[in-house]
N, C-alpha and C positions, 0 to 999 in steps of 0.2 A: 520108752519103747516097750510095748507089751510083749509077752512071750509069743503070742500068735503072730504079730507083725515082725518080730525078729526072726522067726522061723521061716517066713516067706520072703524075707528081704534077700536079694541076690547081690547087692553091692557090698564092696569091701569096706570095712570100717576105715576111716581116715587115720593116717599115721600121725600121732601127736608130735608137735614141734615145740620149740622153746616158747615160752610166753603163753602157753595154753592154746595157741592157734593150731589148727589142723590143716595140712596141705595134701591135696590129692594130685597125682600125676601119673605119667606113663613110666613103665619100667624100661630099662635099656633093652631088654629082650623084645618088648612090644614095639619099640621104635625100630629096631633092626629088622624085625619080621615085616613091618610095614614098608620099610625101604626096599627090602628084597622083593616083596610083592609088586611094588611100583616098578622096580627095575625089570621085572619079567613082563608085566602087562603093558607098560608104556610103549615099547617098540611095536608090539602087536597092534595096539590101538592106532598108532600113527600110520602103520602100513595100511590098515583098513581105511583110514581117512584119505590117504593118498590114492588108494585104489578107487574109492568112491568118487573122488574128484576127477580122476582120469575117465571114468565111465560117464560122468555127467558132461564132461567136455566133448566126448565122442558123440553122445546123444544130442548135444546142442548143435554140433557140426552137421550131423545127419539131418536134423530137423531143418536147419537153414538150407542145406542142399536140396532137400525135398521141396521146400517152398519155392526155391529158385527154379527147380526142374518143372514144377507145375506151372509157374508163371511163363517159362520159356516155351513149354509145350503148348499152352494156350495161345501164346503169341504166334508160334509157327502155324497153328491151325487157323487162327483168325486172319492172319495176313497171307496165307497160302504160300509162305516162304518155303515150306517143306517140299514143294514141287518145283522150286526155282533154283535149287542147288545151294542155298545158303544153309549149310548144315553144321556149322561150328562157330564158336566165338567165345567171348568172355562176358562177365557181368560188370560193366563199367558204370560209374555213377558220378554225377556232378555234386551230389549231396554228401557232405562230410559224414553225416550220420549213417550212411550206407557204405562206407569205405570197407567194411568187413567183407562185402561181396566180391571184392577184387581178387580174392584168393581162389575163387571158383571159376572153372571153365566148363564149357559144354560141347557136346558133339551129338549129332543125330544121324541115324541110319534109317533108310527107307528100303523095305524089301516087299516083294509081292507076297501077299498073304495066301494066295491060292496059286496052284500051278496052272490053272486055266487062264490062258492069256486074254480071254475075252472079258475077264473080270477086272474091274478097276478098283479093287480094294487092296490097300497097302497097310503094312504094319510100320508104324513110326516108333522107333526106339530112341529115347533121349537119355544120354548119359551125362552126369555132372561129376566133375573131378575136383579134388582139392588135395593139398599136400598133407601127408600124415604127420602125426606129432613128432616122429623121429626125423622128419625132413628128407628122408631118402626115398620113401615110397609114396604112392599116390592112392588115395581111397576114392571110391565112387559109389554112386547109386544110379539106378536106371528106372525110368518110367516108360511104359509102352501103351500105345493106343492103336486102334484101327481107323483108317481114313478112307473115305470113298471119294475117288477122283471122278466127279460127275462129267467133266468135260475132256478127260483124257490128257490133261496138261502135263502130267508127270511123264507119260510115255513120249510126248512130243519133246519135252526137255531132254530126256535121255537120248533120243535119236539125234537131236541137235548137238548134244555133248559128244556123241560118238563121231559125228561128222566134223567136229571142230569149229562149229559156228558160234558156240557160246562158251563162256568160261565161268568157272565157279569162283565165288568170292566169299570172304569171311566178314562177319559183322559182329558188333558188340551190342548187347542189349542194355538199355539204360534202366537202372533199378531205382525206383522211387523218386525220380526227378525228371 
């Protein structure tokens, strides 16, 4: 080793051992410092991983609920069930790959969008509910849209409902099957 390379070398010289072999290793102080650092950092890292996992699960559930809400809202609009009083249900499926949807239920509200009674524009609010992670509470999302009742069917339904000549029923929506 030259004088220039020895001066710029930062490694420790190996400790000589019996038989002329040199062994390099960690000192007890270095091992203890590393263990202390790991004891401090490991719980913090695990808490961060647990928190990220919980947030990912919540985002997954909200995404699933949003997809189901869009599907149900489209179904209500295309079938005109929104003006026949079928405004709540669950997401049943005969397909085992869609069994996850059974945790979700839905409810819709129809309200007049304008106070002008000659208008036939209504606001349709669809709510999707599912049990929260703790099992005691319920989480939900809502989607809303405006609906034009061209033939005045919703008003006729409401009048019949008030007169007792029609009854509301509940239905389930089949998901993916």
